[in-house]
N, C-alpha and C positions, 0 to 999 in steps of 0.2 A: 474462460474454460468452464465447461459444465460437468461437475462430478469427475474431474480428472480426464475429461474428454475434450478434444478440440473440434470446433466447427470446421467446415470445409474451408472457410476463409482464413481461419487461424492456422490451419495446417498448411495451406498454400503459402502464407506469409512466413511461417516458421521454417519451412524447408525449401523455399525459393522456387516453387512451381506455380503454375496457373490453376485457377479454379477449373478452367476448361479441361486441362490435362487430368485433374482428379476425377472429373465427371466421366471422361473417356475411359480411364482405368476402371471405374465402377462399371461402365457399360460392357467392357470386354471381360470382366470378372478378374482383372489383375489385382485390384485393390478395392475391396468392398468396405463400405462404412461399418463400423462396429455397432452402431445403433442409429436411431433417428429420434429427433425431438419433435415436439408438436409442430405440425405443418409439413412434416416430411423432410425437414432439413437434416443433412448428413452429420453424423458425429463419428469421431475417430479416437480409438483407444491408444494406449502406449504400444500395444502389439501392432496396430495398424501403422503407427509412426515408424516402428522398426522395419516393417515390411517395405514401406515407402523408401526408407534409407537404403535398403538392399536393392530395390529396383533402380534407384539412382546410381548406386555403385556399379551395378552390372551394365547399365546403359553407358556409363563412363568408359568402359572398355570396349564398347561397340556392339554389345549383344542386342538382338532384336527383342521386342516385347514378347513375342511368341516363345523364344528360347528362355527368356527370363521367367516367364510363367511356368515353364516346365522345370527349370532349375530350382525354383523356390519350393517345389514339392519335396525336395530332399535337403538334408543338412550338409552333405559332403559331395564333392565333385572331384573328378580326376584332375590333377595338376596340369596334365597335357592339354586338356580342353581349354582351360583358362589361359594357358601360355599361348596357344594358337590364336585365341581371341585378342590377346595383348599385342602379339606380333602383327596381326592384320591391321589393328587399329593404328599402330605406329607407322606402318607403311602408308595408310590412308592419310594420316596427319602430315607425314613427310612430303607426300605428293601435294597436299594443300599448301604447305610451307613453300615448296618450290614454285608453285603457281603465284603465291603472294610476292615472292622475291622477283619473279619475272614482271609482275605488274608494277612493282615499285621501280624497277629499272626502266620500264617503259614510260612511267610518269616522269622520272628524272630526265629521260631522253627528250620528252616533249617540253619540259620546263627549259631545257637548254635551247631547244629549237626556237622558242618564241621569246627568249630573253630580251632581245633588242627590238621587239615589235611593240610599239605603243598601242596600235590597233591591230587585232588579229583577224584575218579573213577566215571565217568559220569553215568555208568549203575546203580551203587548203589544209587547215588544221585537222579536219575530219579525214581528209584524204591520206594524210601522213599516218594518222593513228590506224586507219583501216589497212594501210600498207604494212604496218608493223604486225598487226594481227595476222595478215596473210602470210608474211614471212615466217611467223612462229609456226604456222600450219604446214608450210611447204619448204621450210629451210633445208631439210635433209637432202633435197634434190640438188642443192648447190654446195653442200659442205665439202665436197671433194674438189671443188674448183678453187684453186689458190688465187689470192690477190683479187678476189671479186668483192663487190660492195657488200655481199652477204657475210663475208668473213672479216670485215674490219672490226677493230676494237671499238667498244661502245662509245668512247669519247670521240674518235675519228668519225664514226658513223653519225653521231649527233651533229657534229660540225658540218658534215656533208649535207644532211637533211636541212640544217639551218640555212646553208647557202641556197639550196633549192627553194626553200620557203621564201627567201628574200627575192630570188629571181621570179618566182611565180607571182609574188605580190606585186612586183614591179610591172609584170605583164598586165595584170588586172588594172593597175593604175593607168597605164597607157591606154587601154581600151576604154576605161571610164572617161578619159579626157578626149576620146575620139582621135587618138593619134594616128597619123598616116603610117601604114605598115612599112612604107618605103622611106620614112624619115630617118635622119641620122640617129636619133635616140633609139628608135625601134630596131634599126639594123645593128646598132652597137649592142643592144640587149640580146638580140638573136645570136650574135657572134659569141658573146659571153656564155650564153646557154649551151650552144653547140660545143664550144671549147671545153667547158666544164664537164659536160656529159662525156666527151671523149676521154677526159682525164680519169673519170671515175667508173665508167662502165665499158667493159670490153664488148666487142661485137658479138662474141659467143653468148655472153650473159644476156645482152640486150635482146637477141633473137629468142633465146629460151624464155626470157621473162615475158616478152610480148606474146609468145605462143601460149604461155600459161594464162596470161591475162585474158586472152580471147575466150577462154573457157569459164571465166568467172565474171560475175556482175560486180566489178569493182567500182568504187567511187571515182568520179572524175573531178579534178580540181578546177576545171575550166567550164565556162558556159559555152553554148553554141557560138555566140558572138566572139568569145575569146579564142576558141579553137580556130575559127575562120581567120581571125587576125594573125594567129601563129602560122597558119598555113600560108597566108599571103606573104607575111614577112619573111618566112623561111624560104619560100619560092623565090622571092626577089633577091634574097641574100645568096642563094645557091647559084642563080643565074649570073649575078655580078661576080661571083667568085670564079666562075668558069671563063669569064671574058677578060 
C-alpha cells in the first residue's frame, strides 16, 4: 500500500474482483483511480474502495452498471425502487434454481438408465438425453393426456428408458455380429420391443409424437445399417404373425 492507497492489483485482491473489471470501470467512468504512481499505474484511495463496495452491493441486487452509476450520484433513494430490484432479482434466481433442479433430476434419470450397462453406447445415451430436452420443451402439449409416458412418475419413467436402452443396445449388438434379421434371437428381440412399446405408448401418443418428431431434427439412436436390420426383422415378424 502506497500512502494509504491501493494499487489496482491490491484492490482487486482485497475486494474479490478482477483487474480487468477495474480497468473497465475506469473506462466507463464508474470507478476512477484516485491517483497514479510513476508509470501511470492506478492507485485507489479509501473513498474509491467505499465506492467499489457500493457498486458490488448494488450489482448484488441485480442493478445494471448504468443504473448504479446514476444512483451513486445521490445519497438516498426511494425504498420502492430498491424493493422492485430485489423482487426482480429473487424471481430471476428462483427461475435459475428451478432450472438447476430440473438438470439434477435429468442427471439422476440418466444415472439410473445406465446403471447396469458396463459399456454405454454413446449414440443411445445422447438420444435419450436429447429426448429429455425435447420433452422439457414440448411437454405441455401432452400434459392433458392421462396415463401417457409423458406423465409417468420420475422413477417409473427412468425404468422405462432403462428398458429401452437395454433393447436398443441389444439391437446394436445383433447388427454388429451380423445376425440374420429372421433368426430366432432377432425375432425374439423384435417381439419384446413391440410388446414393450404397446405396453408403454398409446396409439394416440405415438402418432402425435411421430408427427412432432417429423418437424424436428432429433438424434437417431440407430445407424442406417441398424435401421435396415430393424425394418427387415419387423417385416419378417409381422408377416409371420399374420400367418
